[in-house]
Every structure is written in C-alpha cells, then in structure tokens.
N, C-alpha and C positions, 0 to 999 in steps of 0.2 A: 289284400294289401300286405298283411303280415307274412303270408305265404311267399309272396314274391320277394320280399326283403330277406327272408330266410334263405331263399335260393341264391340271391346275390351274395349274401355273406358266405355261404358255402362255397360258391365259385371262387370268391376272392381268397378264401382260406387255402384252397388247393393251388391257386395261381401263385401265391406268395410262398407256399410250402415248396413248390417246385423251384422257385427262384432261390430260396435259401439253400436247397440241396445242391443246385448248380454252383453256388458260391462256395459251399463247404467242401465239395468234392476235390477241387484242385489243392485246397489247403490240406486235406487229409493225405493226398498223394505226396505233397511236399514234406509233410510231417513224417510219413513213413520213410521217405528217402533220407531225411536227416538222421533218423534213428539207425538206418542201415549204414549210413556214412560213418556215424560215431562208433558203431559196433564193428566196423572194418569189413562189412559185406560188399561195399561198393569200392572198387579199386580206383585210386587216384591216378589218372593217366598223365597229368601234368604236374610236375614238381617244381618248386621254386628254384631249385638248383639248375634245372634245365631251361627255365624260362629266360628268354633273351631280354636284355635291357632295351628300353625304348630307343636309345641312341643307336644301338646295333641294328635294330629293325629299320630305323629311319634310313641309315646309310646303305643297307642292303637293298631297300626299295628304291633308293635314289640311283643305285648302280643298275638295277634291273630296268628302270625306266629310261636309262640312257642319260640321266642328268650328270652322272660322273662316269668316267671310264679311264682305262689305262692310257697314259699319254707320255710324250717326251718333253712336255713343257717344263721349263726350269723357273718360271716366274708367273705370278698372278698378274692379271691385266691391269689392276689398279695399284700395282706395286708403289709407284711414285706419289700416290694421292692418299694413302692410308693414314699418313701423319695428320691430315686435315680433319679426320674424324676420331682420332685417338682420345680426345678429351671427353668424348661421350662415355668412355669405359671407366672413367674415374668419377669425378663429381661434376656432372654436366649441369652448367647453369642455364642451358638453353635446350631442354628436351624437345621443344616444339620444332627445332631445326632438324630433327631426325627425318622429317618428311619434306624438307626443302630440297629442291633439285640443285645440284652443284653446277656452276658455270663451266667447270672443266670436264667433269665426267658425264654430265647430263643425267645423273642418277641421284637419288636420295641416299643418305647414309644407310638407311635400312636396306635398300637395294644393293648398295656396295657390299655390305656385310654378308648378305645372303649369297651373292655371286662369288665373293672372295673366299668364303668358307668352303664352298663347293670346289673352287679351283685349287685350294690347298690340298684337297683329297686327290686331285688329279696329277699333282706335280711328280716329276721323276725323282726318286730317292737319290740322295747324295751317294756318289760312288767312292767317296774318301772322307776322312775326318777333316773337320775345319776348326780353326782356333780364331775366334772373332772377339771384337771389343765393342762395348756399348758404354757411352758416357751420359750421365745425368747430372746436370748442373745443380748447384746448391739452390734450395728454395727458401725465399724469405717467409717469415711467420705469417704474413698476411695473404699468402697464396692459398687457394682452395686445396691444393695438393700437398701442403706443408706436412700434414699428419702422415700421409702416405710416404713422403720422403723420409721422415723421421723413422717410420717403421722399417723402411728399406735399410737405413743405417744400422739398425739394431739386429740384423740377421746374424745368426750364429752358425758355425761350422756344423754340418750334418742336417741342417734344417732344409725343408723344401719350400720354395717360394713360387708364386704365380704372378706372371705379368699379364694383366687383363687386356692390355692394348695389343695392337700389332706392333711388336717391339722391333726396332731397327738396330742393326749392328754392322760391323765391317771388319775385314781382315787387316785393314790399314789403321794402326793405332794413332798415327798423327792426324788422320782424317777424323777419327772418333773424338779426339781431344778438342776439336773445334767447338764442341758442344759444352765445354767447360773453359771458356776463355779466361776466366779469372783464376783458374787452377784449383777451384774449390767444388767438391761434389763427389760423385761415385763413379769409379771406373770398374765396369764388369768385364772380366775375362771369361769367355764362355767356350767350353769344348762342345762341339757339335758332332756327334758320332755319325759314322757312315750309315746310310739307310734313312736318315732323317729327311722329312719333307719340309723344306724351307724355300721361300722365294729368293732368288739370287740373280744379280745382274753384275756386269763389269768383268774385270779380270779376276776370276774366282780364285780365292786363296791369297791374293796379293793386294789388289786395289778394287774391292768389290763392295756391294751393298746387300745385306741380308735382311729379310723380314721374316719373323717367326709368326706362326698362327696365333690368333688371339687366345688368351687364357693358357698360354704355354707354361709348363712347369719346369723348374730347374732345381737341382740339388746343390747346396752350398758346400764347396770343397775346402775353402779357406777364406779367412778375412784378415786383411792387413791395413794398418794405418800408415800412410806415407805423408808425413808432414815435415815441411822445411820452411825456409823464409819466403818461398814463392808459392808453394802448393799446400793444400790441406785436402788430401784425397783419401777416400776409403776404397781400397782395392778388394773387390769381392770376386772370388773365383767360383765359377758355376759349371755344372754339366747339364746340358739340355736333355730332358727326359722325353723320349719319343712317345 
C-alpha cells in the first residue's frame, strides 16, 4: 500500500513539474524579449510619430468601404432638419429622445448624426470665399443655454471657439437678423475660405443658407459692441477653420 502511494506521489510530482515548466517557459521568453528591448537589440518598427490617429484610420476605412466617396453634392440630405436636433449638443434635457424616430426624417437623431457626418465628408468643396452671418438671440438667465451664451459673449480677439451644433448661417444679413427680433444678442460675421466643405442651398453668396459640420472651429478676428437706443449687439467676426 505504501509502495503504491509512493508511486502516485512520484507521478504527481513529475506531472506538476512539467506543468510548471510549461507555464514558466513563455514568461522567460517574454522576460528575455523585454531585456533585449530595453538594451536596444530589438528594433521598434512602429513609432508614435508615424502611427495614425483613430479618426484618420476611421475615415480611410470608410472611404475604402464605399461609405464616403468623391461627390458633386453641395448639401447634406438632412440640411433643413438639423436644427431640430441641435439642442442635444448643448445641455439636452431629453437624452432618451436620441433614439426616437422623427416624424419628418423617419430617422432617430443618432441615425441623422451618423448619416450627416458622412455626407459632410462627401460634399464638394467651395470654389470661392463666402462671407456669411449667423445671429443668436439673447438668452434669459433661466434658459439651460444661458451659461453657454454668456461664454460666447466673452470671446476675445485671437481666441478659437467651437460650435458643437450644426451651426446655420446665411449670406443675407437681413434674413439672419430675423433670429434677433428684439435687436439684442450676438451677430457673427464669418469668413468661409475657398475649399471648405459646408452644406449650402439657395442663391449662394446672396440669399442662401449655410450649415457647418458639427464641432466646427472658428478663429475670432475682432469683437465690437454695437449698442444704441434700439439694439444691443455684440458683433463677433470669425474665420472658419477647415
């Protein structure tokens, strides 16, 4: 009986000894590789400087898969409906509505955003410079966007600002001023350089409507206060950064 137990113990010893060796072997290889790496014996074939950003790889793959391509389109398909979802890019009180289907577009806001962002990549670049206007009416202090409005008022010359929403503008200043009926608010004058990809409809350069991609950036060129008996406007001149 004792002899049989000794044989079992001996077999178990060699079995687990083999197991331990099989577990240690890859760790030894990894350890040796790390030592060589630190000593410079292993060449680094991929450098951080050459590594592409995730967004660059994403759009390259989208182009290869046919999701986006060169086009003569001048506007995104949801051009006229993007205002209806712009509140989601600020302080949305109804995040659950992101998955509700719109009666007009038959799409959810999430689907609209995905489709629109891809379509902006497809748009035909502007063949000339544009000078457009965008008006934002004064916000009362009980509005959820009041702090954002105050932040916009405080912009300084030379600073870069970002408009998180799909921002609308027009070459017709009188049309733009319809959005500040009481003459109080912000009037943006925006230079849009040739080559920019913006959605545009109407008589371009005269009586049109422009939509910028979401999260567009602008450089502040100048800030002026235009206040009289009828108006209290902050005129902010911007340049669209492609």
